[in-house]
N, C-alpha and C positions, 0 to 999 in steps of 0.2 A: 568153199573158201570165198567165192565170189559173193556169196550172201553176206558174209561178215565185212567184206570190203565195202559193199554198198551201204550197209548199215552205218559203218564207220564215216563214210562220206556224208551221209544224211545227218548224222550227229554233228559233224563239222559244220554243215550248213545251219543247222539249228543254233549252234553256238555263235556263229557269225551274226545271225539275225538277232539273237538276244543281245549281243554287244551293241548292235545298232539301236535296239529298243532302249537299252540302258543309257546310251549317250544321246538319243534324240530328245530335243524339247518339244517337238510336235510330231505326231504320227498320224497319218490319215490313210484309212483303208477305203479303196475305191474299186468300182467295176469298170474295166476298161473295154468291155465288149464292144465290138464294132469300130474301135479306133485303129487306123492303119499304123503299122510299125514305124513309118517315117514320121508320123506325127508324134508318136510316143518318144522317138529319138529327139525330135525338136524340143519337147517338154523336158527331157533329160538335160539338154544343153542349157535351157533357160534356168533350170533348178540349180545348175552348178554355181551360178553367181550368187544364189541365195544360201550357199553352204548346206545344200540338201541334195537328196537323191530320190529317184523313183524306181522301184524294183518290182518285177513280177515275181511273185512267190507262191509256191504251192500252199494251198490252205492247211494241209496237215503239218507241213513244216512250220509255218507261221503260227498255227494254234499251239505247237509244242514250245516254240520260243517264247510266246506270250505267257503260257503257263509257267514256264521256267523264270520268266521275269516278274511273274506275279500280277499280270493284267488279263484276267480272264473275261473281263467285261465285253471284249471285242469278239469273242468266240461265236456269238450268235450271228455276227455279220460276215463270217467267213464261208461264204457259199458262192459258187460260180467263179468266173475268172477274177482274180483278185490282184490289184497293184497297190503297192504300199509307198506312201511318201514318207521319208524320214528327213526331218528338218533339225539341223544341228545348231543353227545360229538363232537369229530372230524368228520367233514362231509365226509372225504374221506374214512375212514376205513369201515364203514357199506356199502357204495356204492361198494367198492371193493368186499366185501364178497358177496353181492347180485349178482353182475355181474359175478363173479366167479362161484357162485352156479348155475345160469341159463345156463352158458356155460357147466358146468359139467353135469347137468341133461339133457341138450339139449331139454327143454320143457319150456314153459312160455316165457314172453318177457316184456321188460320194456316199459311202455307207455309214461310216462312224470314224471316230478318231480319239486320240488322246493328246491333250494340250497340257504341258508341264505335269504329266502323269496322272491327269484327271480325265476320265471318259466323257466325251462330248458326242452329240447327235449332229446330223448333217445341217440342221438349222443353225446350230451354234457355230459350226465351221464356216458356213456362209457369213454369218454375222461377224466372225473374226476377220474374214477377208475383207470386209468393209471398213475396217479401222484404218486410220492413217498410219504410215510407217513409224517405227519406234523413235526416230530422230524428231519428227513432227510432234509426237506426244511429249517428248522431253522438252521441246521448245515451248510448248503451251504451258507446261508446268512452270518452267523457269520464268516465262512472261507472267504467270499468274502470281509468282512470288515477287517479281521486279515491280509491278505496279503499286502494290501497297507500300513498298519501301520508298518509291518516289513520293508518294503522298506523305509519308512520315517525314522525309527530309523537307518537303515544302512546308509542312505544318511547323516544324522545328525552326526553319529559316524565318517563317512569319513571325514567331514569337521573338526571336533575336532581333529582327528588323524593327519590331514595335518597341522593344527595349532601347535599341539604338536611337529611335525617333523620340522616345521619352526623355532619355538622357540629353539628347541634343536640345530639346525644348527647354529642360531645366537650365541647361548651360546658357541658352539664349536669354532666358528670364533673368538669371543671375547677372548676366552681362548687361541687361537693361537697368537693374536696380542700382547699380553703382554709378 
C-alpha cells in the first residue's frame, strides 16, 4: 500500500510541474551544483518580484512532466542536479536575474530552456538576458512611430503656412492695385 501511495504522490508532483510548464512563458533548466542553499534562497526572493520561481526538481519527475506537456526537447539536458526557473510574466526579467545570479556566484550553469514554448540553447538565453526590459522596448517602438508623425505634421503645416503666405501676398497686391 505504501508503494501506491508513493506513486500517487509522485504523480501529483508531475501534474503540478506540468501545470507550471503550461502556464510559464519562460522555462530555464540549470545546474545548481556548488551553490549554497542561502544563495538559492536569495535568488528565489529576487525572482518573486519578476512573477517567477526557481524550483529544485528531480530529473525523472521533470522529464515526465515535460513529456506530458509535449516538450521533450529538454530531456537531453536533464542530468545532474537540476534547478528550473519558471517565469510567468515578462520572459526577459527572470532570465536576467538568473544569468546575473550565476555570474555573481560563479557556480552553476544554464543548460537549456523554453521561451514562449520554443526550445533555446544557453547562448540564446544569455542573449535574451541582455535585452532591455519590456517597457523600454515598447518606449522605443512608440518613439519610432512618434518621430515620423511629427515630421508629417511639420510638412503639412509648412504647406498650409506657404498657402497663407501666398494668399497674403495676393491680398497685398490687390490692395496695391486699387
